[in-house]
C-alpha positions as CSV (number, residue, x, y, z in Angstrom):
1,M,33.3,17.0,33.3
2,G,34.0,20.2,31.4
3,Y,34.3,21.4,27.9
4,K,38.1,21.2,27.5
5,D,38.0,22.5,23.9
6,D,36.8,25.9,25.3
7,P,39.3,28.7,25.4
8,E,38.9,28.7,29.2
9,Y,38.0,25.5,30.9
10,F,35.1,25.7,33.2
11,P,33.3,22.7,34.9
12,V,29.8,21.8,33.7
13,S,27.0,22.5,36.1
14,Q,23.3,21.8,35.9
15,P,21.0,24.8,36.1
16,R,18.1,24.9,38.5
17,R,14.7,24.1,37.1
18,V,12.6,27.1,36.3
19,S,8.8,27.6,36.2
20,G,7.5,30.4,34.0
21,G,10.7,31.3,32.2
22,I,11.0,32.7,28.7
23,R,11.1,29.8,26.2
24,A,12.5,29.9,22.7
25,Q,9.9,29.3,20.0
26,S,12.6,27.3,18.1
27,K,12.8,23.7,19.3
28,R,15.7,22.8,17.0
29,G,17.8,24.3,14.3
30,A,18.1,28.1,13.7
31,F,16.7,30.6,16.1
32,A,15.7,33.1,13.4
33,S,14.2,33.1,9.9
34,R,14.4,36.7,8.7
35,W,17.6,38.2,7.4
36,W,18.0,40.9,10.0
37,A,17.5,38.5,13.0
38,K,20.0,36.1,11.3
39,R,22.5,39.0,11.1
40,W,22.2,39.5,14.8
41,I,22.7,35.8,15.6
42,E,25.7,35.7,13.2
43,T,27.4,38.3,15.3
44,L,27.3,36.1,18.4
45,E,28.3,33.0,16.6
46,S,31.3,34.8,15.1
47,F,32.8,35.1,18.6
48,N,34.0,31.4,18.7
49,I,33.0,30.7,22.2
50,G,32.9,26.9,21.6
51,A,30.5,24.7,23.6
52,R,29.0,27.7,25.4
53,L,27.0,28.4,22.3
54,E,25.3,25.1,22.5
55,R,24.7,25.4,26.2
56,G,23.2,28.9,25.6
57,R,20.8,27.5,23.0
58,R,19.8,24.8,25.5
59,Y,19.2,27.4,28.2
60,A,17.1,29.5,25.8
61,R,14.9,26.5,24.9
62,Q,14.6,25.2,28.5
63,G,13.2,28.6,29.7
64,Q,16.2,29.4,32.0
65,V,15.9,33.2,31.1
66,L,13.5,34.8,33.6
67,D,13.3,38.3,32.2
68,I,14.5,40.5,29.4
69,Q,14.3,44.3,29.1
70,I,15.3,46.2,26.0
71,A,16.1,49.9,26.3
72,A,18.2,52.4,24.3
73,G,21.7,51.1,24.3
74,Q,21.3,48.2,26.7
75,V,19.5,44.9,27.2
76,T,19.2,43.6,30.8
77,A,18.1,40.1,31.7
78,Q,18.0,37.5,34.5
79,V,19.1,34.0,33.8
80,Q,18.7,31.1,36.3
81,G,21.8,29.0,36.5
82,S,23.0,26.5,39.1
83,E,23.0,29.0,42.0
84,R,20.0,30.0,44.0
85,R,20.0,33.5,42.8
86,P,19.6,34.2,39.0
87,Y,22.6,35.7,37.2
88,R,22.3,39.3,36.0
89,V,23.2,39.7,32.3
90,S,23.7,43.0,30.3
91,I,24.3,43.5,26.6
92,G,25.3,47.0,25.6
93,L,25.3,48.5,22.1
94,K,25.9,52.2,21.7
95,P,22.7,54.1,20.6
96,L,22.8,56.5,17.7
97,S,22.4,60.2,18.4
98,P,19.1,62.0,17.8
99,A,20.9,64.0,15.0
100,N,22.0,60.8,13.3
101,W,18.5,59.4,13.5
102,R,17.1,62.6,12.0
103,K,19.5,62.2,9.1
104,L,18.4,58.5,8.7
105,S,14.7,59.3,8.7
106,E,15.3,62.0,6.1
107,A,17.1,59.5,3.9
108,M,14.4,56.8,4.5
109,V,11.5,59.0,3.4
110,Q,13.1,59.4,0.0
111,E,12.2,55.8,-0.6
112,A,8.5,55.0,0.1
113,R,9.2,51.3,0.4
114,F,11.2,51.8,3.6
115,S,8.1,53.1,5.5
116,A,5.9,50.5,3.8
117,K,8.2,47.6,4.8
118,L,8.6,48.8,8.4
119,L,4.8,49.2,8.8
120,A,4.4,45.7,7.6
121,G,6.8,44.5,10.3
122,E,9.7,43.9,7.9
123,M,13.2,45.3,7.7
124,P,14.0,46.6,4.2
125,E,16.8,44.5,2.7
126,D,18.8,47.5,1.6
127,I,18.5,49.4,4.8
128,E,22.1,48.6,5.7
129,A,23.3,50.5,2.6
130,L,21.3,53.5,3.8
131,F,23.0,53.4,7.2
132,T,26.4,52.9,5.5
133,A,25.9,55.9,3.3
134,E,25.5,58.0,6.4
135,G,28.6,56.5,8.0
136,L,26.6,54.5,10.5
137,S,25.7,50.9,11.2
138,L,22.5,49.3,12.5
139,F,24.1,46.0,13.5
140,P,27.2,45.5,15.5
141,R,30.2,45.2,13.1
142,K,32.8,43.7,15.5
143,R,33.0,42.2,18.9
144,G,34.1,45.5,20.4
145,D,30.8,47.1,19.5
146,L,29.0,44.9,22.1
147,V,29.7,45.3,25.8
148,T,28.5,42.1,27.6
149,Q,28.6,41.3,31.3
150,C,27.3,38.5,33.5
151,S,27.4,38.0,37.2
152,C,28.2,34.3,36.9
153,P,31.6,33.0,37.9
154,D,32.5,31.9,34.4
155,A,35.5,33.9,33.2
156,S,34.5,33.5,29.5
157,N,32.7,36.5,28.0
158,P,30.2,35.9,26.5
159,C,29.2,33.0,28.7
160,K,26.3,30.6,28.2
161,H,23.9,32.9,30.0
162,I,24.7,35.8,27.7
163,A,24.4,33.5,24.7
164,A,20.9,32.4,25.9
165,V,19.7,36.0,26.1
166,Y,21.3,36.8,22.7
167,Y,19.4,33.9,21.0
168,L,16.1,35.0,22.5
169,L,16.8,38.6,21.3
170,G,17.3,37.2,17.8
171,E,13.8,35.6,18.0
172,A,12.3,38.8,19.3
173,F,13.9,40.9,16.5
174,D,12.6,38.3,14.0
175,H,9.1,39.1,15.1
176,D,9.5,42.9,15.6
177,P,12.3,44.7,13.8
178,F,11.5,47.9,15.7
179,L,13.1,46.3,18.8
180,M,16.4,46.6,17.0
181,F,15.8,50.3,16.5
182,R,14.9,50.7,20.2
183,L,18.3,49.2,21.1
184,R,19.9,51.7,18.8
185,G,18.0,54.5,20.5
186,M,14.9,55.0,18.5
187,E,11.3,54.0,19.5
188,R,8.8,52.8,16.9
189,D,6.4,55.7,17.4
190,E,9.1,58.3,17.3
191,L,10.6,56.9,14.1
192,L,7.2,56.8,12.4
193,A,6.6,60.4,13.5
194,Q,9.9,61.5,12.1
195,L,9.1,59.8,8.8
196,G,5.7,61.5,8.8
197,Q,7.2,64.9,9.4
198,N,9.5,64.4,6.4
199,M,6.7,63.2,4.1
200,D,5.1,65.4,1.5
201,E,2.1,67.2,3.0
202,E,-0.4,65.9,0.4
203,A,0.8,62.3,0.8
204,L,0.7,62.6,4.6
205,E,-2.9,63.9,4.5
206,A,-4.0,61.2,2.1
207,A,-2.5,58.5,4.3
208,S,-3.8,59.8,7.6
209,E,-7.3,61.2,6.7
210,P,-9.5,59.8,9.6
211,E,-12.9,58.4,9.1
212,S,-15.6,60.2,11.0
213,L,-17.2,58.3,13.9
214,P,-20.8,58.3,14.9
215,E,-21.6,60.6,17.9
216,D,-24.2,58.2,19.4
217,P,-22.4,55.5,21.4
218,A,-25.1,53.0,20.7
219,A,-24.6,53.6,16.9
220,F,-20.9,53.1,17.4
221,W,-21.2,49.7,18.9
222,A,-24.2,48.5,16.9
223,M,-23.7,46.1,14.0
224,P,-24.8,47.5,10.7
225,P,-27.8,45.7,9.1
226,L,-27.1,42.9,6.7
227,P,-28.3,43.4,3.1
228,E,-31.7,41.7,2.4
229,N,-30.2,39.6,-0.3
230,Q,-27.5,38.2,1.9
231,T,-27.2,34.6,0.5
232,A,-23.6,33.7,1.1
233,A,-23.1,30.2,2.4
234,L,-22.2,29.9,6.1
235,I,-19.1,27.8,6.4
236,A,-16.5,27.3,9.1
237,P,-13.0,28.8,8.5
238,S,-10.8,26.3,6.7
239,Q,-8.1,27.0,9.3
240,P,-8.7,28.3,12.8
241,A,-6.7,31.3,14.1
242,A,-5.6,32.3,10.6
243,L,-4.9,35.9,11.7
244,L,-2.9,34.7,14.7
245,R,-0.8,32.5,12.3
246,R,0.0,35.6,10.2
247,L,1.2,37.5,13.2
248,G,3.9,34.9,13.9
249,P,5.4,33.8,17.2
250,F,4.7,35.8,20.3
251,P,8.0,37.4,21.5
252,F,9.4,36.3,24.9
253,W,6.7,33.6,25.3
254,R,6.8,31.8,28.7
255,G,4.5,28.8,28.1
256,T,5.7,25.3,27.6
257,V,3.3,25.2,24.5
258,S,3.4,27.9,21.8
259,L,0.7,30.6,22.0
260,L,-0.8,29.4,18.7
261,E,-1.2,25.9,20.1
262,E,-2.8,27.3,23.2
263,L,-5.3,29.5,21.4
264,E,-6.1,27.5,18.3
265,P,-8.8,25.4,20.1
266,V,-10.3,28.5,21.5
267,Y,-10.6,30.1,18.0
268,A,-12.1,26.9,16.6
269,A,-14.7,26.8,19.4
270,M,-15.6,30.5,18.9
271,A,-16.0,29.9,15.1
272,A,-18.3,26.9,15.7
273,C,-20.4,28.8,18.3
274,A,-20.7,31.9,16.0
275,L,-21.7,29.6,13.1
276,G,-24.4,27.9,15.1
277,L,-25.9,31.2,16.2
278,M,-26.0,32.6,12.7
279,R,-27.7,29.4,11.4
280,Q,-30.3,29.7,14.0
281,N,-31.2,33.2,12.6
282,E,-31.4,32.1,9.0
């Protein structure tokens, strides 16, 4: 059988089973929750590639994608299909020039919320207006902005293998917006350095004043003494792995179970052990 409603008919084939592939965190429904990741996904879904979108989602959730590498201007990946050798996928998006990134960082520093949002792992909602004001774009605007290739025999471009990688990228961008900047040619540390160079000197010093460390290694690793009137009740956390929950899904996770599900029992056991030790010393 094949998907005859596709622009180009291609027979359906079953992919080879994969062990240790990258699995989508999304089990059903949308692949992204934050606006910038949704914007990325919307670009793919605007290409009207029919049933290949559904098959790409299935590949992403089954773990058929073996590897994804994000660099300036290009994403490369390997996707296991029906053949013995994985297919090679590439997604190209022209990076912005260093001069353009310098202009953007100068514009960003005029609004403190841009730096604050990015440091908190969020893409400012009005950042697109900033790019537009400079005559630039962070996201692909049209199909021609993306150059996609796959070594599979399917004549459709994008094919289901490209779609699978695209969906997983959306999840990764959802977790870390700086990966979108990397694709556009700017690394996280370099962007933050440029923002720092453009900040007011007094504000920069106030934000980066380091706390002096003890010279004695033993003092550095020692736990400071508890106050004598320490009377707070010792109780177990109401929810294990609370910090891990705040961090969100782990990008490009390869397990059949989510990282939170894997580590939550470990956190709970550690909390119980620590609580028992502290009660012994009461």
